[in-house]
C-alpha positions in Angstrom: -181.6 -126.8 23.4 -184.2 -124.0 23.7 -186.7 -126.3 25.5 -184.0 -127.2 28.0 -183.3 -123.5 28.5 -186.9 -122.8 29.1 -187.2 -125.4 31.8 -184.0 -124.2 33.4 -181.6 -127.1 32.8 -178.5 -127.1 34.9 -176.3 -128.4 32.0 -177.0 -128.7 28.3 -174.8 -130.6 25.9 -175.1 -130.4 22.2 -173.5 -133.2 20.2 -173.2 -132.7 16.4 -171.6 -135.5 14.4 -169.7 -138.7 15.0 -166.1 -139.6 15.2 -163.3 -137.6 16.7 -164.3 -134.3 18.2 -162.9 -131.5 16.1 -164.4 -128.6 18.0 -165.6 -128.0 21.6 -167.1 -124.8 23.0 -168.3 -124.3 26.5 -170.4 -121.2 27.4 -172.0 -120.9 30.8 -173.9 -124.2 31.2 -174.0 -125.1 27.4 -171.4 -127.5 26.1 -171.2 -127.8 22.3 -169.2 -130.7 20.8 -168.7 -131.1 17.0 -167.5 -134.4 15.6 -165.6 -135.0 12.3 -168.8 -136.3 10.6 -171.0 -133.4 11.7 -173.9 -134.1 9.3 -174.4 -137.6 10.4 -176.2 -137.1 13.7 -177.3 -134.5 16.2 -178.3 -134.9 19.8 -179.0 -132.6 22.7 -178.8 -133.8 26.3 -179.9 -131.8 29.3 -179.6 -132.4 33.0 -181.0 -130.8 36.1 -180.6 -131.6 39.8 -184.4 -131.5 40.2 -185.9 -134.2 38.0 -187.9 -133.1 35.0 -191.7 -133.5 35.1 -193.3 -135.3 32.2 -194.7 -131.9 31.0 -191.2 -130.5 31.0 -189.8 -133.5 29.0 -192.6 -133.0 26.4 -191.8 -129.2 26.2 -188.0 -130.0 25.7 -188.8 -132.6 23.1 -191.4 -130.5 21.1 -188.8 -127.8 20.5 -186.8 -130.1 18.2 -189.4 -130.7 15.5 -190.9 -127.2 16.1 -187.6 -125.5 15.2 -187.3 -127.8 12.1 -190.7 -126.6 11.0 -189.8 -122.9 11.7 -186.6 -123.4 9.6 -188.6 -124.9 6.8 -190.9 -121.9 6.8 -188.1 -119.3 6.8 -186.1 -121.3 4.2 -189.3 -121.4 2.0 -189.6 -117.6 2.2 -185.9 -117.1 1.4 -186.2 -119.7 -1.5 -189.2 -117.7 -2.9 -187.1 -114.5 -3.0 -183.7 -115.9 -3.9 -184.1 -119.5 -5.3 -180.9 -121.5 -5.2 -180.1 -125.2 -4.7 -178.5 -124.7 -1.2 -181.6 -123.1 0.2 -183.8 -125.8 -1.3 -181.7 -128.7 0.0 -181.6 -127.0 3.5 -185.4 -126.6 3.4 -186.0 -130.2 2.3 -183.6 -131.6 4.8 -185.2 -129.8 7.7 -188.6 -130.8 6.4 -187.4 -134.4 6.4 -186.1 -134.1 10.0 -189.4 -132.6 11.1 -191.5 -135.5 9.6 -189.2 -138.2 10.7 -188.8 -136.9 14.3 -192.6 -136.6 14.6 -193.1 -140.3 13.8 -193.0 -142.3 17.0 -190.3 -145.0 16.7 -187.5 -146.7 18.8 -184.5 -148.4 17.2 -182.3 -149.9 19.9 -181.7 -147.1 22.4 -182.5 -144.4 19.8 -185.9 -142.8 20.3 -187.6 -140.3 18.1 -189.1 -137.1 19.5 -192.6 -138.5 18.7 -191.8 -141.6 20.7 -190.6 -139.6 23.7 -193.6 -137.4 23.7 -196.1 -140.3 23.5 -194.2 -142.2 26.1 -194.3 -139.2 28.5 -198.0 -138.6 27.8 -198.9 -142.2 28.5 -196.7 -142.2 31.6 -198.5 -139.1 32.9 -202.0 -140.7 32.2 -201.1 -143.8 34.1 -199.5 -142.1 37.1 -202.1 -139.4 37.6 
């Protein structure tokens, strides 16, 4: 979401979870929808009237893994001060998300952040 804010997206939608929507919040141009199974998936979609350039898509996409890495670092610092299982699981989960999202892969229509970044870099190289 932060990457989309930085490149001035017209509308940002955050989808957390699957199944029936149990909570919706709309603030300015940000729409947050939480599904019943909220730990199963997460997705941010942003739109803008003016199409995104490849560099802007890379910027938006990099923010996902980058924030996971920042959360891991902060969780680690908290865990060192106040060790508990919840902080450890939160730290490990975000570490796993960071690593998995950096690996470029595509399964069906689902693309990892690493895949999107490489796709945009290659596209930019061949269209320049």
